[in-house]
Residue frames relative to the residue before (quaternion, step in Angstrom):
aa qw qx qy qz dx dy dz
M 1.0000 0.0000 0.0000 0.0000 0.00 0.00 0.00
S 0.3526 -0.7596 0.5069 0.2044 3.58 -0.67 1.07
T 0.2657 -0.7471 0.5916 0.1460 3.51 -1.20 0.65
V 0.3668 -0.7150 0.5553 0.2142 3.52 -1.14 0.68
Q 0.3694 -0.7391 0.5206 0.2150 3.54 -0.75 1.07
T 0.0842 -0.7984 0.5959 0.0178 3.57 -0.84 0.97
Y 0.2465 -0.7549 0.5937 0.1297 3.53 -1.29 0.49
P 0.6075 -0.5741 0.3939 0.3823 3.59 -1.08 0.60
R 0.4587 -0.6683 0.5104 0.2871 3.56 -1.06 0.72
G 0.7579 0.3969 -0.2763 0.4379 3.51 -1.25 0.43
R 0.4725 0.6996 -0.4370 0.3103 3.58 1.24 -0.06
F 0.5602 0.6261 -0.4065 0.3590 3.61 1.07 -0.58
L 0.6683 0.4801 -0.3114 0.4753 3.61 0.89 -0.86
D 0.6158 0.5268 -0.3408 0.4766 3.57 1.08 -0.68
L 0.6436 0.5277 -0.3095 0.4600 3.54 1.05 -0.82
V 0.6482 0.5035 -0.3144 0.4769 3.58 0.97 -0.84
A 0.6440 0.5165 -0.3180 0.4662 3.58 0.97 -0.85
S 0.6373 0.5248 -0.3171 0.4668 3.57 1.05 -0.79
E 0.6686 0.4896 -0.2985 0.4735 3.57 0.97 -0.86
W 0.5962 0.5507 -0.3547 0.4641 3.58 1.11 -0.67
Q 0.6571 0.4968 -0.3035 0.4788 3.57 0.93 -0.88
R 0.6535 0.5420 -0.3105 0.4275 3.53 0.97 -0.88
I 0.7346 0.4310 -0.2443 0.4635 3.57 0.85 -0.96
T 0.7110 0.4623 -0.2713 0.4551 3.61 0.98 -0.76
H 0.7127 0.4364 -0.2634 0.4820 3.59 1.19 -0.37
R 0.4464 0.6672 -0.4758 0.3593 3.57 1.22 0.21
R 0.5047 -0.6919 0.4323 0.2823 3.55 -0.80 1.07
V 0.6577 0.5198 -0.3267 0.4364 3.60 0.92 -0.83
I 0.6448 0.5127 -0.3262 0.4636 3.58 1.05 -0.72
R 0.6196 0.5266 -0.3432 0.4701 3.58 1.04 -0.69
W 0.6486 0.5046 -0.3151 0.4748 3.58 1.03 -0.78
I 0.6134 0.5428 -0.3488 0.4555 3.59 1.03 -0.72
V 0.6621 0.4979 -0.2986 0.4738 3.58 0.95 -0.90
L 0.6589 0.5065 -0.3097 0.4620 3.61 0.94 -0.84
V 0.6405 0.5087 -0.3237 0.4755 3.59 0.99 -0.79
G 0.6450 0.5201 -0.3186 0.4605 3.57 0.98 -0.82
L 0.6526 0.5095 -0.3083 0.4685 3.57 0.98 -0.83
A 0.6482 0.5189 -0.3163 0.4588 3.57 0.99 -0.84
L 0.6508 0.5063 -0.3104 0.4730 3.59 0.98 -0.84
Y 0.6338 0.5382 -0.3265 0.4495 3.57 1.00 -0.81
V 0.6615 0.4956 -0.3053 0.4728 3.58 0.89 -0.93
L 0.6437 0.5304 -0.3216 0.4482 3.58 0.97 -0.84
V 0.6639 0.5019 -0.3038 0.4638 3.59 0.91 -0.90
I 0.6651 0.5038 -0.3093 0.4562 3.60 0.92 -0.88
V 0.6464 0.5151 -0.3192 0.4636 3.59 0.96 -0.83
I 0.6555 0.5024 -0.3090 0.4716 3.59 0.94 -0.88
A 0.6569 0.5125 -0.3108 0.4574 3.59 0.94 -0.88
F 0.6683 0.5138 -0.3084 0.4408 3.58 0.96 -0.83
F 0.7593 0.3979 -0.2162 0.4673 3.58 0.84 -0.91
N 0.7349 0.3775 -0.2344 0.5123 3.59 1.24 -0.21
H 0.3722 0.7329 -0.5002 0.2722 3.58 1.18 0.35
S 0.2917 -0.7254 0.5944 0.1883 3.54 -1.27 0.47
K 0.0646 -0.7995 0.5971 -0.0060 3.52 -0.91 0.95
S 0.1459 -0.8285 0.5386 0.0470 3.57 -0.55 1.15
G 0.7811 -0.2855 0.1625 0.5310 3.57 1.09 0.57
D 0.7267 -0.4658 0.2935 0.4108 3.55 -1.29 0.28
P 0.6472 0.5176 -0.3592 0.4291 3.65 0.91 -0.66
H 0.7746 0.2402 -0.1304 0.5704 3.58 1.21 -0.48
P 0.0753 -0.8366 0.5418 0.0300 3.60 0.38 1.16
A 0.6154 -0.5853 0.3857 0.3604 3.54 -1.14 0.63
F 0.8074 0.1176 -0.0307 0.5774 3.58 0.88 -0.94
R 0.0572 -0.7882 0.6127 -0.0029 3.56 -0.53 1.22
F 0.4256 -0.7507 0.4451 0.2392 3.53 -0.38 1.27
G 0.6329 0.5652 -0.3341 0.4103 3.58 0.96 -0.81
D 0.7251 0.3772 -0.2262 0.5298 3.60 1.10 -0.68
L 0.6678 0.5522 -0.2948 0.4028 3.52 0.96 -0.97
A 0.6618 0.5544 -0.3206 0.3897 3.57 0.86 -0.96
G 0.7124 0.4675 -0.2702 0.4482 3.59 0.80 -1.00
D 0.6894 0.4656 -0.2839 0.4768 3.58 0.85 -0.98
G 0.6669 0.5027 -0.3024 0.4594 3.54 0.99 -0.82
A 0.5976 0.5665 -0.3612 0.4376 3.58 1.09 -0.65
V 0.6528 0.4924 -0.3091 0.4856 3.57 1.03 -0.79
G 0.6513 0.5141 -0.3155 0.4604 3.59 0.93 -0.86
M 0.6478 0.5050 -0.3039 0.4827 3.54 1.01 -0.86
G 0.6431 0.5345 -0.3149 0.4490 3.55 1.04 -0.78
V 0.6369 0.5187 -0.3281 0.4666 3.58 0.99 -0.79
A 0.6486 0.5090 -0.3129 0.4715 3.57 0.97 -0.87
T 0.6467 0.5131 -0.3124 0.4700 3.58 0.99 -0.85
A 0.6452 0.5270 -0.3197 0.4514 3.58 0.98 -0.83
I 0.6349 0.5230 -0.3307 0.4626 3.59 1.00 -0.79
F 0.6665 0.4873 -0.2988 0.4786 3.56 0.94 -0.87
M 0.6535 0.5006 -0.3237 0.4665 3.60 1.03 -0.69
Y 0.5705 0.5563 -0.3846 0.4659 3.60 1.12 -0.50
I 0.6685 0.4904 -0.2896 0.4782 3.56 0.95 -0.93
I 0.6555 0.5121 -0.3097 0.4606 3.58 0.96 -0.88
G 0.6594 0.5054 -0.3051 0.4654 3.58 0.92 -0.89
T 0.6423 0.5316 -0.3092 0.4574 3.54 1.06 -0.80
T 0.7048 0.4531 -0.2731 0.4727 3.58 0.81 -0.98
Y 0.6010 0.5730 -0.3484 0.4349 3.58 1.10 -0.69
A 0.7214 0.4198 -0.2483 0.4917 3.58 0.84 -0.96
G 0.6728 0.5196 -0.3074 0.4276 3.58 0.89 -0.91
A 0.6488 0.5310 -0.3229 0.4391 3.58 0.99 -0.81
E 0.5878 0.5840 -0.3669 0.4229 3.58 1.09 -0.68
W 0.7154 0.4318 -0.2491 0.4897 3.56 0.99 -0.85
S 0.6854 0.4944 -0.3047 0.4392 3.61 0.85 -0.87
Q 0.7407 0.3762 -0.2118 0.5148 3.59 1.07 -0.72
R 0.4008 -0.7566 0.4304 0.2858 3.59 1.35 0.02
T 0.3374 0.7428 -0.5159 0.2614 3.61 1.08 0.50
I 0.5494 0.6152 -0.3938 0.4057 3.57 1.21 -0.41
V 0.6132 0.5509 -0.3467 0.4476 3.58 1.12 -0.67
A 0.6642 0.4922 -0.2995 0.4764 3.57 0.94 -0.91
L 0.6304 0.5427 -0.3338 0.4436 3.57 1.03 -0.78
L 0.6740 0.5069 -0.2956 0.4489 3.57 0.99 -0.81
F 0.5733 0.5497 -0.3882 0.4673 3.58 1.20 -0.31
W 0.6815 0.4757 -0.2747 0.4834 3.56 1.11 -0.77
E 0.7802 0.0637 -0.0054 0.6223 3.56 1.05 -0.86
P 0.1707 -0.8492 0.4934 0.0784 3.61 0.00 1.27
R 0.5770 0.5815 -0.3948 0.4161 3.61 1.18 -0.28
R 0.3055 -0.8242 0.4501 0.1573 3.54 -0.06 1.34
W 0.6165 0.5332 -0.3622 0.4522 3.60 0.99 -0.68
R 0.6483 0.5254 -0.3093 0.4561 3.55 1.02 -0.81
V 0.6252 0.5337 -0.3200 0.4711 3.55 1.05 -0.79
M 0.6875 0.4794 -0.2880 0.4633 3.57 0.87 -0.94
Q 0.6196 0.5347 -0.3434 0.4607 3.59 1.02 -0.74
A 0.6538 0.5112 -0.3127 0.4621 3.58 0.97 -0.83
K 0.6605 0.5068 -0.3088 0.4600 3.58 0.95 -0.82
I 0.6561 0.5039 -0.3102 0.4684 3.59 0.93 -0.88
L 0.6556 0.5006 -0.3080 0.4741 3.57 0.98 -0.86
T 0.6408 0.5314 -0.3252 0.4486 3.60 0.98 -0.79
V 0.6299 0.5222 -0.3327 0.4690 3.58 0.99 -0.79
A 0.6524 0.5085 -0.3091 0.4692 3.59 0.99 -0.83
I 0.6529 0.5116 -0.3172 0.4598 3.59 0.97 -0.83
V 0.6566 0.4984 -0.3101 0.4736 3.58 0.90 -0.89
S 0.6323 0.5298 -0.3263 0.4615 3.59 1.00 -0.81
T 0.6615 0.5095 -0.3007 0.4610 3.57 0.96 -0.88
V 0.6709 0.4972 -0.3016 0.4601 3.57 0.86 -0.97
L 0.6837 0.4842 -0.2925 0.4610 3.59 0.86 -0.94
T 0.6418 0.5209 -0.3254 0.4591 3.59 1.01 -0.77
V 0.6527 0.5062 -0.3180 0.4654 3.59 0.90 -0.88
I 0.6644 0.5077 -0.3085 0.4536 3.59 0.89 -0.91
T 0.6977 0.4707 -0.2838 0.4595 3.59 0.83 -0.95
Q 0.6382 0.5192 -0.3344 0.4598 3.59 1.05 -0.67
V 0.6324 0.5109 -0.3276 0.4814 3.59 1.04 -0.74
I 0.6377 0.5202 -0.3241 0.4666 3.57 0.96 -0.87
W 0.6683 0.5047 -0.3118 0.4488 3.57 0.92 -0.87
L 0.6600 0.5079 -0.3231 0.4494 3.61 0.88 -0.86
V 0.6346 0.5080 -0.3278 0.4815 3.59 1.00 -0.77
T 0.6533 0.5125 -0.3065 0.4654 3.58 0.97 -0.85
A 0.6697 0.5025 -0.3005 0.4568 3.58 0.89 -0.95
L 0.6508 0.5073 -0.3129 0.4703 3.57 1.00 -0.80
A 0.6474 0.5128 -0.3151 0.4675 3.58 1.03 -0.79
L 0.6581 0.5025 -0.3102 0.4671 3.60 0.94 -0.84
A 0.6768 0.4881 -0.2932 0.4665 3.57 0.92 -0.90
S 0.6500 0.5109 -0.3219 0.4613 3.59 1.01 -0.70
A 0.7091 0.4573 -0.2611 0.4689 3.57 1.03 -0.78
E 0.8320 0.0471 0.0267 0.5522 3.60 0.83 -0.94
G 0.7498 0.3450 -0.2350 0.5133 3.59 0.76 0.92
T 0.5355 -0.5945 0.4800 0.3598 3.51 -1.09 -0.79
T 0.3341 -0.7612 0.5278 0.1744 3.57 -1.04 0.77
T 0.3657 0.7398 -0.4948 0.2724 3.60 1.22 0.25
R 0.1560 -0.7919 0.5884 0.0489 3.54 -1.10 0.80
P 0.4593 -0.6676 0.5039 0.2991 3.61 -1.03 0.72
S 0.6305 -0.5181 0.4030 0.4142 3.56 -1.25 0.28
G 0.7914 0.2706 -0.2253 0.4996 3.54 -1.03 0.79
F 0.3216 0.7928 -0.4730 0.2106 3.56 1.29 0.21
W 0.7275 0.4630 -0.2678 0.4298 3.57 0.69 -1.08
S 0.6417 0.5103 -0.3364 0.4632 3.61 0.97 -0.73
D 0.6469 0.5090 -0.3142 0.4729 3.58 0.99 -0.83
L 0.6534 0.5184 -0.3130 0.4542 3.56 0.97 -0.87
L 0.6599 0.5138 -0.3120 0.4507 3.58 0.91 -0.86
I 0.6308 0.5216 -0.3312 0.4694 3.58 1.04 -0.76
R 0.6668 0.4961 -0.3017 0.4672 3.57 0.93 -0.88
Q 0.6577 0.4958 -0.3097 0.4751 3.56 1.01 -0.76
G 0.6085 0.5431 -0.3461 0.4638 3.57 1.12 -0.63
L 0.6474 0.5016 -0.3073 0.4846 3.58 1.02 -0.80
V 0.6160 0.5426 -0.3321 0.4645 3.56 1.07 -0.77
L 0.6537 0.5147 -0.3094 0.4605 3.58 0.95 -0.87
L 0.6430 0.5156 -0.3172 0.4692 3.57 0.94 -0.87
F 0.6567 0.5139 -0.3028 0.4616 3.58 0.92 -0.92
T 0.6605 0.5199 -0.3072 0.4461 3.58 0.93 -0.90
I 0.6572 0.5029 -0.3100 0.4681 3.58 0.93 -0.86
L 0.6766 0.5036 -0.2980 0.4470 3.58 0.89 -0.92
I 0.6966 0.4531 -0.2918 0.4735 3.60 0.91 -0.83
A 0.5997 0.5332 -0.3617 0.4745 3.60 1.15 -0.54
W 0.6371 0.5137 -0.3170 0.4794 3.58 1.02 -0.79
L 0.6214 0.5444 -0.3439 0.4463 3.56 1.04 -0.76
G 0.6739 0.4900 -0.2956 0.4674 3.58 0.87 -0.94
F 0.6531 0.5073 -0.3034 0.4733 3.56 0.97 -0.89
G 0.6780 0.5156 -0.2940 0.4337 3.58 0.90 -0.96
I 0.6595 0.4959 -0.3169 0.4677 3.59 0.94 -0.85
A 0.6646 0.4992 -0.3055 0.4646 3.59 0.92 -0.91
N 0.6403 0.5171 -0.3269 0.4645 3.59 1.04 -0.69
L 0.6424 0.5202 -0.3202 0.4629 3.58 1.11 -0.63
V 0.7846 0.3388 -0.1685 0.4912 3.57 0.79 -1.06
R 0.3493 -0.7864 0.4431 0.2516 3.59 1.35 -0.29
V 0.6925 0.3989 -0.2753 0.5343 3.60 1.21 0.33
S 0.4524 -0.7081 0.4712 0.2681 3.59 -0.72 1.04
A 0.6641 0.5246 -0.3094 0.4337 3.59 0.88 -0.97
A 0.6409 0.5255 -0.3280 0.4532 3.57 1.01 -0.77
S 0.6460 0.5152 -0.3193 0.4640 3.58 1.00 -0.80
L 0.6423 0.5031 -0.3185 0.4827 3.57 0.99 -0.81
G 0.6451 0.5270 -0.3142 0.4555 3.56 1.04 -0.80
V 0.6215 0.5360 -0.3351 0.4629 3.57 1.03 -0.78
G 0.6620 0.5064 -0.3047 0.4610 3.58 0.92 -0.88
F 0.6619 0.5064 -0.3043 0.4614 3.57 0.94 -0.88
V 0.6781 0.4951 -0.3000 0.4529 3.57 0.82 -1.00
Y 0.6721 0.5030 -0.3182 0.4404 3.58 0.89 -0.86
F 0.7660 0.4037 -0.2268 0.4459 3.59 0.61 -1.12
V 0.7228 0.4288 -0.2541 0.4787 3.61 1.04 -0.65
I 0.7950 0.3054 -0.1483 0.5027 3.59 0.91 -0.87
V 0.7224 0.4635 -0.2751 0.4333 3.57 0.57 -1.17
E 0.6789 0.4959 -0.3100 0.4440 3.58 0.82 -0.93
N 0.6573 0.5052 -0.3133 0.4632 3.61 0.99 -0.77
V 0.6541 0.5041 -0.3157 0.4672 3.57 0.99 -0.80
V 0.6642 0.4948 -0.3056 0.4697 3.59 0.90 -0.90
A 0.6565 0.5205 -0.3141 0.4466 3.58 0.94 -0.89
Q 0.7069 0.4701 -0.2672 0.4560 3.57 1.04 -0.73
Y 0.8214 0.2791 -0.1132 0.4844 3.58 0.92 -0.87
W 0.7684 0.2486 -0.1521 0.5698 3.61 1.22 -0.22
E 0.1654 -0.8592 0.4796 0.0668 3.51 0.50 1.28
S 0.6779 0.5202 -0.3063 0.4196 3.58 0.89 -0.86
A 0.6750 0.4973 -0.2945 0.4587 3.59 1.20 -0.40
R 0.4465 0.7272 -0.4426 0.2757 3.59 1.23 -0.16
Q 0.6344 0.5610 -0.3408 0.4083 3.57 1.04 -0.70
Y 0.6896 0.4592 -0.2810 0.4844 3.58 1.25 -0.27
L 0.4744 0.6730 -0.4460 0.3508 3.59 1.24 -0.01
L 0.5380 -0.6480 0.4339 0.3200 3.56 -1.01 0.78
G 0.6068 0.5644 -0.3594 0.4291 3.58 1.07 -0.65
V 0.6674 0.4845 -0.2896 0.4858 3.56 0.92 -0.91
N 0.6942 0.4711 -0.2768 0.4686 3.57 0.93 -0.86
S 0.5415 0.5765 -0.4043 0.4592 3.58 1.23 -0.31
G 0.6580 0.5030 -0.2989 0.4741 3.55 0.97 -0.89
A 0.6515 0.5140 -0.3156 0.4601 3.57 1.01 -0.80
L 0.6603 0.5182 -0.3045 0.4503 3.57 0.97 -0.88
L 0.7510 0.4126 -0.2107 0.4705 3.57 0.95 -0.87
T 0.6708 0.4529 -0.2900 0.5107 3.58 1.29 0.02
R 0.4104 -0.7065 0.5149 0.2595 3.58 -0.67 1.04
G 0.7918 0.2480 -0.2085 0.5177 3.55 -0.71 1.07
G 0.5139 -0.6673 0.4087 0.3515 3.57 1.26 -0.12
V 0.4361 -0.6759 0.5310 0.2665 3.55 -1.35 -0.22
D 0.2710 -0.7352 0.5985 0.1670 3.55 -1.30 0.45
F 0.1844 0.7545 -0.6226 0.0954 3.55 -1.07 0.74
N 0.8558 0.0328 -0.0625 0.5124 3.55 -1.04 0.91
D 0.6893 -0.5080 0.2638 0.4441 3.57 0.87 1.05
R 0.6022 0.5101 -0.3793 0.4830 3.58 1.16 0.46
H 0.2075 -0.7572 0.6049 0.1330 3.54 -1.15 0.65
I 0.1058 -0.7717 0.6259 0.0388 3.55 -0.86 1.01
S 0.3042 -0.7917 0.5076 0.1516 3.54 -0.48 1.21
T 0.6511 -0.4902 0.4061 0.4134 3.53 -1.33 0.26
L 0.6262 0.5432 -0.3261 0.4544 3.56 1.05 -0.79
H 0.6388 0.5274 -0.3193 0.4603 3.56 0.97 -0.89
G 0.6613 0.5085 -0.3064 0.4585 3.57 0.92 -0.90
G 0.6750 0.4991 -0.2933 0.4575 3.57 0.93 -0.89
V 0.6559 0.5103 -0.3137 0.4593 3.57 0.96 -0.88
E 0.6623 0.5038 -0.3257 0.4489 3.60 0.89 -0.84
W 0.6560 0.4971 -0.3138 0.4733 3.56 0.94 -0.84
A 0.6455 0.5223 -0.3179 0.4577 3.59 0.98 -0.82
V 0.6481 0.5217 -0.3198 0.4533 3.59 0.93 -0.87
V 0.6837 0.4825 -0.2909 0.4639 3.59 0.88 -0.94
S 0.7140 0.4633 -0.2708 0.4496 3.58 0.73 -1.06
L 0.7047 0.4507 -0.2675 0.4783 3.57 0.82 -0.99
G 0.6077 0.5558 -0.3509 0.4458 3.58 1.10 -0.64
I 0.6740 0.4742 -0.2933 0.4845 3.58 0.92 -0.89
L 0.6276 0.5235 -0.3373 0.4672 3.60 1.02 -0.74
A 0.6557 0.5172 -0.3141 0.4514 3.58 0.96 -0.87
I 0.6525 0.5042 -0.3141 0.4705 3.59 0.91 -0.88
G 0.6742 0.5006 -0.2912 0.4583 3.56 0.90 -0.94
S 0.6503 0.5210 -0.3175 0.4527 3.58 1.00 -0.80
V 0.6436 0.5144 -0.3208 0.4671 3.59 0.99 -0.82
L 0.6752 0.4815 -0.2957 0.4742 3.58 0.90 -0.90
F 0.6339 0.5400 -0.3234 0.4495 3.57 1.02 -0.79
S 0.6756 0.5009 -0.2941 0.4541 3.58 1.04 -0.74
R 0.7591 0.4036 -0.1911 0.4737 3.56 1.20 -0.47
R 0.7394 0.4374 -0.2554 0.4435 3.59 0.91 -0.80
D 0.6479 -0.5301 0.3910 0.3827 3.52 -1.34 0.39
A 0.3807 -0.7499 0.5002 0.2063 3.59 -0.79 1.02
S 0.6372 0.5437 -0.3316 0.4340 3.58 1.19 -0.34
């Protein structure tokens, strides 16, 4: 008589908590965060001491303009760091063979992958919220010291929408980095893929295949992060279009990686 193998209930939350500990306690990820913080402080200091002020009608730092544009810039920087974090998180699992030990504890591979994907999204959300709060405090401090804190009507609703788009972008690009590293099993290779695509492939396509530019991830990043989308060469790319393209690419790579992970040898 055959028996059906069962597993304790409630383990998924334990698994997510374990993955949270795993990703947040990695030394390389802590160094990535520290380097990002150092670069941020350096940029703010340079901006403060090199600002130009042409009189009261044109203050150096206008909070109403600075906060929204800076939130997007901060979001892009956070997304880049999350791509690196997602890449190192997945790649280290394979290079250090910790994935094998994890599968002894939780043999259901789909469940393991779901926990990892969810953990990447949670880390992306937490880091985005923290960096956005830091930026708003910084922008308010700069405007109070060398500018004006006046805000146009509808400022906060517009800012929240832009920050929401930033969060979506950060999660998708973190998933992309994680998904590529999970496919190739090497962190450096995933970083190399990102570099080659955004630095080389996009420039070559933009120069020699004009009709394909609307499908490039770089262009769609701008569309996703811009309310109302972007226009170029008599074409309009909406925010929805940018989000859908990023979702298709990121989720597609995650799906392929998850299927292969469920079937191939983990050793």
